[in-house]
N, C-alpha and C positions, 0 to 999 in steps of 0.2 A: 531547114532541112537541107540535106546534101543532095547533090545531083549525081546520077549515074551509079556506078558500082563502088564508089568510094565509101569506106566505113565511116560510121558516125563517130566523131571524136569530140570529147568534151573540151571546150576551150581552156578550162582550168588545167587539165592534165596535159594538154598539148604543149603548154609553156614549160612544164616540168620535164618533158622529154618522153612521153609515152602514156600508157594507161596506168591507173592506180592498182596496186595489189589488192586482192579481195580482203575485206576485213575478216577477222578471226571468226566471226559469227557465221560467215558463209562457207567456211571450210567444211569438208565432209564429216559431219558429226551426226551420230545417230546410234542405233542399236549395234553394239559391238564395236563402235568407233568413238571412244570418248575424246574429248578435246586433248590436243597434244600436250598442253600444259599439265594435265592431270594424269597422264599415262605414267607407268612405271619407267624409271630411268634405266638405261642399259647398264648391266653390271651390278645393279642394286636389287636385293631381294624384296619381294612384296611383303615379307614377314620377317623383318630383320632380327627380332628378338627370338622368334620361334617358340616352340613349346618348351616350357621350363623343364629342366632335368628333374627327375624324381616325381613328376606329377603322375597320379594314378587314375585309371579309368574306374567307372562305377563297379564293374564286375570284380576287379581286384580288391577294391575297398570292401565290397560286400562279403567276399570270401574271407578276407582278413578279419573282418568284424565277427563273422560267425565262428571263427576258430579261436577267438579270445576266450580266456578261461575266467569263470566267475565262481564264487563260493555260494552254495545253496545249503539250506537246512533240510535234511531228509531224515525223518524218523528221529528227530532230536539230535542228529549228528551233522556236523559240517562236512560238506563234500565239495570238491572242486571238479567242475565239469565245463565243457565248452558251452558257449551261448546257444549253439544249435541244439545240443542235447537238452539244455534247460528249456528251450522253447518247445521242443517236441514233448517233453515231460508235461509241460503245462497244457499243451494241446490234448494229449491223451487224458489227462485228469479232467479237463473241461468236458471232453466227449463222454467220459465215464460218468460224469455227474448229470448228463442229460442235455447238454448244449448241442442242439441240432446242427448249427453252423460248424462247430468244432468237429462233430462227428462226420459231417459231409467232407470237410477238408482232410480229415484223417483217412477216410476211405479212399479219397482220390490219391493221396500220397502213397497209401499202401498198394493200390492197384498199379500206380506208376513204378514203384520200386519193384514189385513182383514182375511186371512186364519186362523191365530192364534186366532183371536177374535171369528170367527165362530166356530172353533173347540172347544173352551172352553165354549161357550154359551150353546149349546144343551147338552153337557156332564154334565154341572152343573144342568140343568133341570132334566135330567134322574137320576142323583145322588140324587137330592132333592126328587123326587118321591119315589125312592127306600128307602131313609132314612125315609121318612114319613111312608111307609109301615112297616118298622122295628119298628119304634116308636109306631105305632098303635098296632102291635102284642104284644109288651112288655106291653103296657097299658092294653090290654085285659087279658093277663096272670096275671098281678097284681090285676085286678078287680076280676078275678076268684079266685085267692088265698085269697083275702080279704073276699069274700063271703063264702068260705069254712071255713075260720078261724072263722067267725061270727057264722056259723052253729055249729061248734064244741063247741064254747063258750056257745051258747044257750043250746046245749045238756048237757053240764056240769052243767050249772045253773039249769036246770030242774032236774037233778039227785040230786043236793044239796038241792033243795027245797023239794023233796020227803022225805029226811031223817029227 
């Protein structure tokens, strides 16, 4: 042991000229602090290839698929309709034949479509009335401005005639 206030020094490191650096395992590593060797390098992206161009999300693919056209046989005649129309026709036919699950789905779809249509109807009428009021106000201001401009011009013409 050392005496007094002198720091404890390892005899092996004293010969090398000081203390040993801490091994990598003792560096500050933990939550939010990964080892320096595994961190992203400066100037390099964490996702170098990125998202491929032209890749579509699920909603886009779903809508695109529903809009595809298919040929169906209806009353002995071939008819081209979208997949969405064909699916709705099948749902309606199943509901009409007594399938309770299909009937329940059809009723839910009908209520949803009706609510959506009713919600957009009165809102458009109210918006139209408001828009009409705004347009009328603008027209009144334009007429007033035009009348004032004519009065100013008539006043200037009267001054010019007096000279």
